[in-house]
N, C-alpha and C positions, 0 to 999 in steps of 0.2 A: 160912170163905170158900172155901178150896180144895175142900172136900168139896161145897159148893154148885155150884161151877163144874164139877167132875167129874160131878155128878149131872145138870146141865143138858146137858153134852156127851153123856153116856150116853143121856139121854132123846131128844135130837135124833138121834143115830145109830140108836137103836132105832126111832124113828118113821119114819126114812127107809129102814129095812131094811138098814143098813150094819153094825150091830153084831152080832158073834157072841158075844163074852164080854168080861169086864172087861179082858183084856189088850189088846184093841183100843182101849179108852178110854185106858188108860195110854200106849199108843203115840202117840195123838193129842195128849195133854197134853204128852208129852216133845217132840214135834215143834214144838208151839207155844211151848215154853219156851226156844228158842234165839234170843232176841231181844236186840238192842242198841239203845241210844238212838241216833237218827239224828244228833244234834248232837254228843254227847261220847263215844260208843262205850261207855258204861257199861252192863253187863248189866241188863236189865229183865225183869220177868215179865208174863205175859199180863194178870193182874188189876191190874197197876199203872196208875193213871190218869196218872201223870207220872213222869218220871225223878227218882229221889231225889237225883241229883247236880246237874243243871242245871234241872230243871223242865219240860223239853220234853215234849210230848204225842206225839211221833213216834217210831216204832220201825221197825227193819228186821231181816230174818232174817239172822243172823250167817253163814249159808252163802252168802248172795247178795252180800256186800260184796266190794269189789275191792282191799282193802288189808289187810296184816297187819303187826303190830309186828315189827320186825327182831330185837328182843331175845328176846321170848317167844312170838312167832307168834300172839298173840291177834288175832282179827278186829277191824279198825278200820273204822268206818262211813264216815269221810271223811278224806282225807289232811291236811285242815286241823286235825284234832284235835291239840291241843297236846302232850298226853302220854297214853300208854297207861294206861288205868284199872287194869291189872293190875300192871305193873312200873314204870310212870312213864317208860318209854322215850320218846324224842323222834323216832324215825325210823319211818316207815311205808313198806313196800315194796309196790308195785303188783304184784298177782298176774297173771301173764300167762296168758291162756287158750291152751292148746295149739292148734296148727294150722300149716299150711304157708304161710300168707299172709305176704307180705313186709312189710305194714304192720299197724298195730293202732291201736285207739282209744286215745287218750292217757289217757282217764279210766278205762276198765274193762278194757282189754287184749284185747278181742275182735279177732280177726283180720279185716282188711279187705283184700280182694284188689284192688279197683279204687277207690282213693280219689278219683279224679277224677269218678266216677259215683256216689259214695256221699256224699250230702249230710250225713247224720248216722248215727251208730252205731245199728244195728238193736236193740241191747240196751239202751243207756242214753240214747240221743239226743244224745250229745256230738258236736260238729262238728269236733274236732281229731284229726288222724291223725299218727302218727310211724312212722318206719321201725324195724322190729324189730332189735334187736341180738342176733344169733345167739350162743348160748352162755351168755347171761344170762337166767335164768328170770324175773327181776323187775327193775324200775327203782326206784331209791330216790327217794323224794319226802320232803324234809325240810320240817318244818313250822316 
């Protein structure tokens, strides 16, 4: 199954003129392998039709999520995830995105300079803004 997927990726890259050698294909497959279930944060693979833990069909890139487990630093897709799939920890910390802004999106941590004129976060679309607490890189969100 994995060889078939790799072959399809290689063929597509070659047809589009992007592929130079097999190392390019390996890099593409590794980049696509960093996925989490959107519902329960369980790691999933590109070829999985469903999450083996909860059955969800939705996945997110682990590098794009906004929460981390406080105990083991694993990426957590949603602050409402009851337990970390890796260590069973129960606290998720919102990762604050660096920036000089006084306010930030409550959901993803993106800096917001003017909350009165920003109806929704440009990154995630959330409409709640909080004042940043200087000196604390993240805010704990207990589930």
